C-alpha positions as CSV (number, residue, x, y, z in Angstrom):
1,X,16.0,-37.2,-22.6
2,X,16.2,-33.9,-24.6
3,X,14.3,-32.1,-21.8
4,X,16.7,-33.5,-19.2
5,X,19.7,-32.2,-21.2
6,X,18.1,-28.8,-21.5
7,X,17.4,-28.7,-17.8
8,X,21.1,-29.6,-17.1
9,X,22.3,-26.8,-19.4
10,X,20.0,-24.3,-17.7
11,X,21.2,-25.3,-14.3
12,X,24.8,-25.1,-15.4
13,X,24.2,-21.5,-16.5
14,X,22.7,-20.3,-13.2
15,X,25.2,-18.3,-11.3
16,X,25.4,-19.0,-7.6
17,X,25.4,-15.8,-5.6
18,X,28.0,-15.7,-2.8
19,X,27.2,-14.0,0.4
20,X,30.6,-12.4,0.6
21,X,32.5,-10.7,-2.2
22,X,35.4,-9.0,-0.5
23,X,34.9,-6.0,-2.7
24,X,34.0,-3.8,0.3
25,X,36.9,-4.8,2.5
26,X,38.6,-1.4,1.9
27,X,35.7,0.8,2.9
28,X,34.0,1.3,-0.4
29,X,31.0,-0.5,-2.0
30,X,28.9,-0.2,-5.1
31,X,25.5,1.3,-5.8
32,X,23.1,-0.5,-8.1
33,X,24.3,1.6,-11.0
34,X,27.9,0.9,-10.4
35,X,29.1,3.9,-8.5
36,X,31.9,3.1,-6.0
37,X,31.2,5.1,-2.8
38,X,32.6,5.1,0.7
39,X,30.4,3.1,3.0
40,X,29.6,6.1,5.2
41,X,28.1,7.9,2.2
42,X,24.6,9.4,2.7
43,X,23.3,6.8,0.2
44,X,24.3,3.9,2.5
45,X,23.2,5.7,5.7
46,X,19.7,5.9,4.1
47,X,19.8,2.3,2.9
48,X,20.9,1.0,6.3
49,X,18.1,2.8,8.1
50,X,15.5,1.6,5.7
51,X,16.8,-1.9,6.2
52,X,16.6,-1.5,10.0
53,X,13.0,-0.4,9.6
54,X,12.2,-3.5,7.6
55,X,13.8,-5.7,10.3
56,X,11.7,-4.1,13.0
57,X,8.6,-4.5,10.9
58,X,9.4,-8.2,10.7
59,X,9.5,-8.5,14.4
60,X,6.2,-6.6,14.6
61,X,4.7,-9.2,12.3
62,X,5.8,-12.0,14.6
63,X,3.9,-10.4,17.5
64,X,0.9,-9.2,15.5
65,X,-2.5,-10.9,16.3
66,X,-4.4,-8.9,13.6
67,X,-4.1,-10.7,10.3
68,X,-5.0,-7.7,8.2
69,X,-2.3,-5.6,9.9
70,X,0.3,-8.3,9.5
71,X,-0.4,-8.5,5.8
72,X,-0.1,-4.8,5.4
73,X,3.2,-4.8,7.3
74,X,4.4,-7.5,4.8
75,X,3.4,-5.3,1.9
76,X,5.3,-2.4,3.5
77,X,8.4,-4.5,3.8
78,X,8.2,-5.3,0.1
79,X,7.7,-1.6,-0.6
80,X,10.8,-0.8,1.5
81,X,12.7,-3.3,-0.7
82,X,11.7,-1.3,-3.7
83,X,12.6,1.9,-1.9
84,X,16.1,0.5,-1.3
85,X,16.4,0.0,-5.1
86,X,15.6,3.7,-5.7
87,X,18.0,4.9,-3.0
88,X,20.7,2.6,-4.3
89,X,20.5,4.1,-7.8
90,X,21.6,7.8,-7.3
91,X,21.9,10.1,-10.2
92,X,25.1,9.6,-12.2
93,X,26.5,11.1,-15.4
94,X,28.5,8.0,-16.0
95,X,25.7,5.4,-15.8
96,X,23.0,4.6,-18.2
97,X,20.9,2.8,-15.6
98,X,17.9,4.9,-14.7
99,X,16.4,5.1,-11.2
100,X,13.7,2.5,-10.6
101,X,10.2,3.9,-10.3
102,X,8.2,3.9,-7.0
103,X,4.5,4.2,-7.5
104,X,3.0,7.2,-5.6
105,X,-0.3,5.3,-5.2
106,X,1.4,3.5,-2.3
107,X,1.2,6.8,-0.4
108,X,-2.6,7.0,-1.0
109,X,-3.0,3.4,0.1
110,X,-1.3,4.3,3.5
111,X,-3.6,7.2,3.9
112,X,-6.7,5.0,3.3
113,X,-5.6,2.6,5.9
114,X,-4.8,5.4,8.4
115,X,-8.3,6.9,7.9
116,X,-10.0,3.5,8.2
117,X,-8.2,2.6,11.5
118,X,-8.8,6.1,12.9
119,X,-12.6,5.7,12.6
120,X,-12.4,2.8,15.1
121,X,-10.1,4.6,17.6
122,X,-11.0,6.8,20.5
123,X,-10.2,10.5,19.8
124,X,-6.6,11.4,20.6
125,X,-6.8,14.2,23.3
126,X,-3.4,13.6,25.1
127,X,0.1,12.6,24.3
128,X,0.5,8.9,24.6
129,X,3.5,6.9,25.7
130,X,4.8,4.0,23.6
131,X,2.9,1.3,25.4
132,X,-0.1,-1.0,25.3
133,X,0.3,-4.5,23.8
134,X,3.7,-5.9,22.8
135,X,2.7,-5.5,19.1
136,X,1.8,-1.8,19.7
137,X,5.0,-1.1,21.5
138,X,7.0,-2.8,18.7
139,X,5.1,-0.7,16.1
140,X,6.1,2.4,18.1
141,X,9.7,1.3,17.7
142,X,9.0,0.9,13.9
143,X,7.5,4.4,13.9
144,X,10.6,6.0,15.5
145,X,12.9,4.0,13.1
146,X,10.8,5.3,10.2
147,X,11.4,8.9,11.4
148,X,15.2,8.1,11.6
149,X,15.1,6.7,8.0
150,X,13.2,9.8,6.9
151,X,16.0,12.1,8.3
152,X,18.7,10.0,6.5
153,X,16.8,10.2,3.2
154,X,16.4,14.0,3.4
155,X,20.0,14.8,2.2
156,X,19.3,12.7,-0.9
157,X,16.5,15.0,-2.0
158,X,18.7,17.8,-3.4
159,X,20.7,15.9,-6.0
160,X,18.5,13.0,-7.1
161,X,15.5,12.1,-9.2
162,X,11.9,12.8,-8.6
163,X,11.5,9.2,-7.4
164,X,13.5,10.0,-4.3
165,X,10.9,12.7,-3.5
166,X,8.1,10.1,-3.8
167,X,10.1,7.7,-1.5
168,X,10.5,10.5,1.0
169,X,6.8,11.2,1.1
170,X,6.0,7.5,1.5
171,X,8.4,7.2,4.5
172,X,6.9,10.3,6.0
173,X,3.4,8.9,5.7
174,X,4.5,5.5,6.9
175,X,5.4,6.9,10.3
176,X,1.9,8.2,10.6
177,X,0.5,4.8,9.6
178,X,2.7,3.0,12.2
179,X,1.5,5.4,14.9
180,X,-2.1,4.7,14.0
181,X,-1.5,1.0,13.6
182,X,0.1,0.9,17.1
183,X,-3.0,2.4,18.6
184,X,-5.3,0.1,16.6
185,X,-3.4,-3.0,17.8
186,X,-3.6,-1.9,21.4
187,X,-7.3,-1.5,21.1
188,X,-7.8,-4.8,19.5
189,X,-5.4,-6.6,21.8
190,X,-7.5,-5.3,24.8
191,X,-4.6,-3.2,26.2
192,X,-4.9,0.4,27.3
193,X,-2.6,3.1,26.0
194,X,-0.7,5.0,28.7
195,X,-1.1,8.7,28.7
196,X,1.7,11.2,29.4
197,X,1.5,12.9,32.8
198,X,4.1,15.2,34.2
199,X,6.0,13.3,36.9
200,X,5.6,14.7,40.4
201,X,8.8,15.5,42.3
202,X,8.4,14.2,45.9
């Protein structure tokens, strides 16, 4: 009986999070450390593009037929969630909340995976078009989205913590990983990459 009462007390103390808050209806929203910024601030541009990248990775996982790549993409999505926390905690003289840490070892992990896949791929001697299997083509979309996210994180480097620099390096390396993963998936899906050739004018 006592355990049931305790369970009820715990449940009554759990706050239900609402999807909408109405606090952003006038064009401003809050960072993790409480700063109120306009929604077109560089912080939210960066956050939005990182979120878009995660969404595209989710679709790549739906298509992916390579279990190890699918699992790696899931880990990357989780890393992007952590990256969002870093971006959403900009330096502030009025906040005591410190920027969350992002482990630089994630960068080395991407490099290990890039090197491993590269050993199984034919040498790259020409420009290739985003093509091949549906998974590979989706991963090329992810690669391009990662480059966009990288450009939007760049303005944050000047006035933020060293953690943002680690995040920037990770996203930079991530686009290389996604390019290699696209080629790897095409190979394993039995689809040929299409090589760039200059179109002939008839």
